[in-house]
C-alpha positions in Angstrom: 60.7 122.4 17.2 63.0 125.2 15.9 65.3 127.1 18.2 63.4 130.3 17.5 60.2 128.7 18.4 61.6 127.4 21.8 62.9 130.8 22.5 59.6 132.4 21.8 57.8 129.9 24.2 60.4 130.6 27.0 60.0 134.3 26.5 56.2 134.0 26.6 56.3 131.9 29.8 58.6 134.4 31.4 56.1 137.3 30.5 53.2 135.2 31.9 55.0 134.6 35.2 56.1 138.2 35.4 52.5 139.5 34.8 51.1 137.1 37.4 53.8 137.9 39.9 53.5 141.7 39.3 49.7 141.6 39.9 50.0 139.7 43.2 53.4 140.7 44.6 53.8 144.5 43.8 52.7 145.5 47.2 55.0 143.0 48.8 58.1 143.4 46.8 59.7 145.6 49.5 59.7 142.4 51.6 63.3 141.9 50.7 64.3 144.6 53.1 64.8 143.6 56.7 61.8 143.9 59.0 62.6 146.0 62.1 61.0 145.6 65.6 59.7 142.0 65.3 58.7 140.5 68.6 58.8 136.8 68.5 56.9 136.7 71.8 53.9 138.3 70.1 54.2 136.2 66.9 51.7 135.4 65.5 49.1 138.0 66.3 47.3 137.8 63.0 46.5 135.1 60.4 49.3 133.2 58.7 49.3 132.1 55.1 51.0 128.8 53.8 51.4 128.9 50.0 51.5 125.6 48.3 52.9 126.0 44.8 51.0 123.0 43.2 47.3 122.1 42.7 45.1 121.0 45.6 44.8 117.3 46.2 48.5 116.1 46.1 50.9 115.2 48.9 52.1 118.7 49.5 48.6 120.0 49.9 47.7 117.2 52.4 51.0 117.9 54.4 50.3 121.8 54.4 46.7 121.4 55.6 47.6 118.9 58.3 50.2 121.2 59.7 48.2 124.3 59.3 45.3 122.9 61.3 47.7 122.0 64.2 49.5 125.3 64.1 46.3 127.1 64.2 45.3 125.3 67.4 48.7 126.0 68.8 48.9 129.6 67.8 45.2 130.5 68.4 45.3 132.1 64.9 43.9 131.3 61.5 46.6 129.4 59.4 45.3 129.4 55.8 46.6 127.3 52.9 46.6 128.9 49.6 47.3 126.8 46.4 49.3 128.8 43.8 50.2 126.3 41.0 51.8 127.1 37.8 55.2 127.4 35.9 56.4 124.2 37.6 55.9 125.7 41.1 57.9 128.9 40.2 54.7 131.1 40.7 54.1 130.0 44.2 57.8 129.9 45.2 58.2 133.5 43.8 55.2 134.8 45.7 56.9 133.8 49.0 60.4 134.8 47.9 59.1 138.4 47.4 56.8 138.5 50.3 57.3 140.6 53.4 59.7 138.8 55.7 57.7 139.0 58.8 56.8 135.3 59.3 53.2 135.7 58.0 53.8 134.1 54.5 55.2 130.6 54.5 56.1 128.3 51.6 55.5 124.5 51.7 58.2 123.7 49.1 60.4 120.8 48.2 62.4 119.4 45.2 61.1 122.0 42.8 63.2 124.7 44.5 66.3 123.0 43.3 64.9 121.6 40.0 63.6 125.0 38.8 67.0 126.4 39.2 68.2 124.1 36.5 65.5 125.1 33.9 66.6 127.3 30.9 65.9 131.0 31.5 66.0 133.1 34.5 63.7 132.5 37.5 61.9 135.5 39.0 63.6 134.5 42.3 66.7 132.9 43.6 66.1 129.7 45.7 69.2 130.1 47.6 69.4 134.0 48.1 65.7 134.9 48.3 64.4 132.0 50.6 65.6 130.5 53.9 64.5 127.3 55.4 62.4 126.7 58.4 62.4 122.8 58.5 62.6 119.9 56.2 59.3 118.4 57.3 59.3 115.0 55.6 61.1 112.8 53.1 59.3 110.2 51.0 59.5 107.9 48.2 58.1 108.2 44.7 55.6 105.5 43.9 55.1 103.9 40.4 51.4 103.0 40.1 49.2 101.8 37.1 45.5 101.7 36.4 44.0 98.3 37.1 42.7 97.9 33.6 46.4 97.7 32.3 46.5 94.1 33.6 49.8 94.2 35.3 50.6 93.7 39.0 54.5 93.8 39.3 57.3 96.2 38.3 58.8 93.4 36.2 55.6 93.1 34.1 55.6 96.9 33.6 59.2 96.8 32.3 58.3 93.9 30.0 55.2 95.9 28.7 57.3 99.1 28.1 59.9 97.1 26.2 57.3 95.4 24.1 55.4 98.7 23.4 58.1 101.4 23.4 56.7 104.9 23.5 53.1 103.7 23.8 52.6 103.3 27.5 51.4 106.6 28.9 52.9 107.9 32.1 51.8 111.0 34.0 54.3 113.3 35.5 52.5 115.2 38.4 55.3 117.8 38.7 55.5 118.5 34.9 58.5 118.9 32.7 61.8 119.1 34.7 60.3 117.9 37.9 61.7 115.1 40.1 59.3 112.7 38.6 60.4 113.7 35.1 64.1 113.1 36.0 63.2 109.9 37.9 61.4 108.6 34.9 64.1 109.5 32.4 66.6 107.6 34.5 64.1 104.7 34.7 63.9 104.8 30.9 67.6 104.7 30.6 67.9 101.8 32.9 65.3 99.6 31.2 66.3 100.7 27.7 62.9 101.7 26.6 60.8 104.9 26.5 57.4 105.7 28.0 54.9 108.3 26.6 55.4 111.0 29.3 52.5 113.4 29.9 53.3 116.5 32.2 50.7 117.7 34.8 50.6 120.8 37.0 50.1 118.7 40.2 49.3 115.4 41.7 45.5 116.0 41.8 44.8 116.3 38.1 47.4 113.6 37.3 45.7 111.2 39.6 42.2 112.0 38.2 43.4 111.0 34.6 45.0 107.7 35.8 41.8 106.8 37.8 39.7 107.7 34.9 41.7 105.3 32.6 43.0 108.1 30.4 46.6 107.5 31.4 48.2 104.1 32.0 50.6 104.8 34.8 52.1 107.5 37.0 55.1 108.3 39.2 53.9 110.2 42.2 54.8 110.9 45.8 53.7 107.9 47.7 51.7 109.9 50.2 49.4 111.3 47.4 48.5 107.8 46.2 48.3 105.7 49.4 44.5 105.9 49.9 43.8 105.0 46.2 46.2 102.0 46.4 44.6 100.8 49.5 41.1 100.9 48.0 42.2 99.2 44.9 41.7 102.1 42.5 45.4 102.2 41.6 47.9 99.3 41.5 51.2 100.0 43.2 54.3 98.4 41.6 57.4 99.7 43.3 58.8 102.6 45.4 61.9 104.5 44.3 63.7 104.6 47.7 66.0 101.8 48.9 63.6 101.1 51.7 60.0 100.1 51.8 57.3 102.4 53.1 55.5 101.8 56.4 52.3 103.0 54.8 52.5 100.2 52.2 54.9 97.6 53.4 54.0 95.1 50.7 55.1 97.2 47.9 58.7 96.4 47.0 61.4 98.8 46.1 62.7 99.1 42.5 66.0 97.9 43.7 64.4 94.8 45.0 62.6 94.4 41.6 65.7 94.2 39.5 67.3 97.7 39.1 70.0 97.6 41.9 71.4 101.1 41.3 68.1 102.9 41.1 67.3 105.3 44.0 65.2 108.6 44.1 64.0 110.2 47.3 62.0 113.5 47.6 61.4 115.9 50.4 59.0 118.6 51.4 59.5 121.4 53.9 58.8 124.9 55.1 60.6 128.1 53.9 60.1 131.8 54.4 61.5 135.0 52.7 65.2 135.4 53.2 64.6 138.7 55.0 62.6 137.0 57.8 64.6 137.6 61.2 66.2 134.5 62.6 64.2 134.9 65.9 61.0 134.5 63.8 62.4 131.5 61.9 63.4 129.8 65.1 60.0 130.3 66.5 58.3 128.8 63.5 60.7 126.0 63.4 60.1 125.1 67.1 56.3 125.1 66.7 56.3 123.2 63.3 58.7 120.6 64.6 56.6 120.2 67.8 53.5 119.6 65.6 55.3 117.1 63.4 56.6 115.1 66.4 53.1 114.9 68.1 52.3 111.2 68.1 48.9 111.8 66.6 50.2 113.9 63.8 53.3 111.7 63.1 51.1 108.6 62.9 48.7 110.4 60.5 51.4 111.5 58.2 53.4 108.2 58.4 50.1 106.4 57.5 49.9 108.6 54.4 53.4 107.5 53.4 55.6 110.3 54.7 58.7 109.8 56.9 59.0 112.6 59.5 62.3 114.5 59.3 61.6 117.6 61.3 65.1 119.2 60.9 66.7 122.4 61.9 66.4 125.4 59.4 69.9 124.9 58.0 69.0 121.4 56.6 66.5 122.9 54.1 69.1 125.4 52.7 71.8 122.7 52.5 69.5 120.3 50.8 68.6 122.9 48.1 72.1 123.5 47.4 73.1 119.9 47.3 70.1 118.8 45.1 71.1 121.6 42.5 74.4 120.0 42.2 73.1 116.5 42.2 70.4 116.9 39.6 72.6 119.0 37.4 74.8 115.8 37.2 71.8 113.7 36.5 70.5 116.0 33.8 73.9 115.7 32.1 74.4 112.0 32.5 70.9 111.1 31.4 70.8 113.7 28.7 67.5 115.1 29.8 66.2 117.8 27.4 64.6 120.7 29.5 62.3 123.0 27.6 
């Protein structure tokens, strides 16, 4: 593709994002200004919205809805989950970044906050300046799965198949181009010395449907989003990307155990709010979300799905975003990842 063609595509994407954001955020754009007279003792006294910047059905969606239900019970208010996928999570992230900083619009974000900052072109928000963390809720491994009809059951067999048929084995990327899955697969391709046919998707839900339907051979996805399909035999789990096994699928080995000793990828998901949100409100939300995550019933439910509870202080989210930007910039350079 020519340089002019690529530039035109980037410009068009920027225009689309701008139009979508302009239509939905114009009334909230003044949210970057401080919010006076906020009373944490009366918060919340109306419905709260959690924006999930990917399609429904994935691990982020499951986490958001689990926490939303528990917060609604604790706050005696409606906590609504709203999926706003598109532009590799940039649309949903920007919707929160430009919302009024009063604590009534939350983001369930994660790795994409850092990864989007590394994409060519200018984002309609700054993940460091326009957002502030509430809590890093969970950390979790990525899971390599294949459709049962592919006829393999181990990571070693997968590597052999990819080497035997370079560029032919299709592999879904739930987060799309430039996502954590994309970088993780590029690193994997580099380590095994062969390429897969990577297919980007706007989220875990549609990617999983195509693998379940036999249209795609394999997928790298957050473990929590695939646990149920692995347990019922609809997907075959080959390995996790973390240096430790998951409690949810303890029989699934790590990629390190399976022969690639220096391979590690760990993702996270957590809550953020507009940067203008008063710290007293951030602390209130943090206290209640952390309490929900640490409830034995909630923790057991999330761990059974494949999550590991983190439930950190607000500062951990902001530090992780900054650290990940630096780390993945190095990964992109060392693996020569071509971002569009």
